[in-house]
N, C-alpha and C positions, 0 to 999 in steps of 0.2 A: 423108730420107736423112741418115745420121749424118755428122758431120765427121770427117775422117781425115787422118793424117799418114803419109807413107812416108819411110823413111830409107835412104840408100845411101852407098857410098863408091867412089871410083874404084879400079880394080883395082891401080893402082900406089901407092896411098896418098897421092896428091897433094891430094885434096880430099874433103870429105864434103858430102852434099846432103840437103836436106829439102824436101818439097813438102806443102802442106796445102790441102785444100778445107775452108774454114771457114764455108760458107754457113749451115749449121744453127746454129752458134754465134752468128753475127751476127743471125740472125732471132730467136733466143731473147733476145738483148740488146735488140733493138728492141722486142719484146713487153713486156719488163720496164721499160725506161727511156723508151719512147715518143719516140724520137729523131727530129729533123728530118733531111732528107736529107744535108746536109753534115756534121752531127754524126754520123750513121750511118757515113759514109765514114771520118771520123777515128777514131771509136770502134772500128769494125770492123777497120780496119788495125792498130790497136794490140792488139786482142784476138788477131788472127791472128798477129802477130809474137810476142806474149807466149806463146801456146800452144806455138809451135815452140821458143822460148828455154827454156821450162820443161823440155822433153825433153832439154836439154843438161845439166841439173843432175846432180851425181854420185851422189846417194843418194835413196832412195825417200821419205824424210821431208823432203826439202828443198823450199823454195818460193822464188819469185822475184816481186818487185814491179817493174813497169815503169811509169813515169809521165812524161807530157808536161805540164810545168807552164808552160802558155802564158800570154801577156800579152793575148791576144785574147778575144773574146766567149765562146769555149768554156770558158775557165778551165782547170782541171786535169782531165786524163783519166788514169785510173789502172787498171791491170790486175794481177791476182795469178794466177800460174800454178804448178802443181805439177809434179813429176817426170814425171807421166804425160801432161802436156799439157792437163789440164783447166784451165779458166780462168774468172775472174769479173772484173767491173770496174764502174766508174761514170764518168760524164762530168758535170762540175760543172754545165754548162748544156746539157741534152739538146736544147733548142730552138735551139741555135746554127745559124744558116743565113745564107747570102749568095747573091746572084745568081751564076749560072754564069760561069765564065771565058769570054773570047772563044773559046777552043778548044772550049767546050761541056762542059768538065769541072767537077766540083764544086770549089769553092774551099776546100780543106782548109787550106792554109797561111794563108788569110785569116782563118779563125776561130781558128787557133792564135795567130797574131800574134807569133811569136818567143818565146823562152824557153829552158827547160832540159829535157833528157831525163835522167831519173835511173833507175838500175837498182840494186836492193837484193837481194842473195841471202842467204837464211837457210840456211846449209849446216851448221848445228850448232856453229859457232864461238861464242865468247862475244859477239863483236861481228859483226853481219852485214857482208858486203862491200858497199860502196857506191861507185858510179861515177856521175859527172855530166859531161855535156858541154853546150855551148851548141848549140841547134838549128841545123842547117845550112840546112834548107829548110822545116821544118814539115810536110812531106808524109809523114813517118813512115819510109818505107823508107830514104831517104838518111840520115836521122838515126840509124836503127838501125845501118846500115853504118858510119857515122862513130863510133858508140859502140864497136863492136868493134875498129875500127882504132886508136882512141886509148886506150881503157881496157883492152883485152885483147890488143892487138897481133895481132889475127887478121883478115887481109884477108877481107872478106865481101861477097858479092853478095846484095842483098836486093831482091826485087820483091814488091809487095803491091798488091792491088786489091779494091775493093768496088763492085759494080754495084747501084745502087738503082733499083727499079722505080717505075712511075708511081703505084702504091698505097703507096709508101714502105716496102715490104718489100725484102729483099735478094734479088735475082735470082741473084747469084753472088758468091762471095768466096773469095779464096785467096792463097797466097803461096809464094815459093821462097826458100830460103837455100842458098847455096853458099859454103863456107868453105875457104880454103887451109890445108893442114897444113904443118908444118915440112919444108923441103927439097923443096917441090913442084917437079915437072918443068916447065921453062920452056915446053915445047911444049904441055903440058896447060893451063898458065896462059893461053897465047895463045889456045888453042881455047875456053876458058871465057869469055874476054873477047869473042870473036867470037859465041859462043852467047848472050851476054847480050842481044844485039839481038833475039833471038827471044822474049824474055820480057816485051816491052812489052804493056800492056793485058791483064794476067794474068787479071783477072776476066772479060773478054770471051772469053778462051780457055776458061775453065771453062763459061761460058754457052753456048758452042758445043757443049758435050758432051765436051770433052777430059777424060780421067781424070788422076789424080795421076801415074800412070806415063807417060801421054802427055806431060805437062809435064816430067817428069824426063828423058825422052828428048830433049826440046828443050834442056834445060839442059846435058845431058852428051852432046850430039850429037857423034859421032866419037870418043868416049872410052869405053873399056871400064870397066864398073862392076859392082858387086854390090849388089843390093837386099836389105837386111837384114830389115826388118820393116814392118808397118803397124799403126798405133795408132788406136783409136777415141777421139776426144776430144770434150769437151762443155763447155757453159757450166754450171758447177755452183757452188753456194754451200754452204758448210759452217757457216752460222750455226745457232745452237741456243739453246734455253732456258737451258742451262747457261752459255753465253757471255754472254748478256744478264744473267743473275744475277750473274756476276762483275763485269760493267760497273757494275751498280747498287751492288754491295758496294764497288767501288773509289771511288765517290763519297764514302763515309763516312756514318755514321748522322746526324751533325748536318746535313749538306747535304741528305740525303733528307728529314729532318724539316722543314727550312727550305722546301723545295719544296712539301711538303704544306700547311704553314702558309700560304704565299702563295696556294695554290689555294683554301684554305678562305676566306681573307679576301676573295678575288675572287669568291666564290660559285661556283667551278668544282668539277668532280668531282675528288676526291682520288685520283689514280692516276698512275702513270708509264707513258709510252708510248715504246717504243724501236723504231725502224724500221731494218732492215738496208739500208745504202746500196748493197749489191750485188744484192739480189733483191727489195727493197721489202717483205719480210715484216715484219709488225708484231707486237710482243710487248707486251702490256698487263698491268700489275701494279696491282691494287687496293692501297690503303694497307696493309691488313692483310698482304697477301702480301709486299709490299716490305719492311715492317718486320720480318717474320718471318725474312728472310734474315740479319738481324744477331743473331738469338738464338744464344746459346752461342758467340759469336765472340770 
């Protein structure tokens, strides 16, 4: 089943809402990065949030980078999303794991260990927009909500969940965003706050078979709304041979020659190997191939 996002707005214009089932995205990330259960929960939540946040970008060529730069054993977790909600990412320590909390939940905040949430939007300006906040909880959803409140002055409800199965795959993953718009009706605001109680354990609700629209009905219970569209989103990487060639060229001829010289002196094979941090695809350039990149430059 593909991951999907639905987008809606209350009929009176008080709020906009997004619901995502990100199970397929998270399972693709697990297959690439081989994450331990707690790392999966952290990584999956950030992938889920980033996918939705990407669909808020204004233009089709825009991208967004969302990172949790934690001080704990997980290190940095970073995701890149596009306007269409497609997303990719990496976690510095995919094996980060801790015993369950007394509540039986995965200790995501424990592997994050405090730090910074940073958001960078490339929207075509000379300098990307950058926003940074100190983490509130390290549980991701509260941190995303705090980012919107502080950096963009948009009151936001964010609920995220990743349910990891006994075989370390993702049984269910998803999220809900509800954002207040200017001059929101106070009665609608009060209703949304009451409905937020229905959105706990969001991954379990998906696991029970609830659809995106079922979840939306909970979030907007008692409020008239219009459902605008549904997007199919995926874990996708746009790495390419051309990008790696540019990376090699950016090193400069003297640096590349130095690398080959050291390899030769060490009796190693003279080649450059570049691996994509998002999809683990490896690009290998033999010495002749690499040096040829600098011809006629």
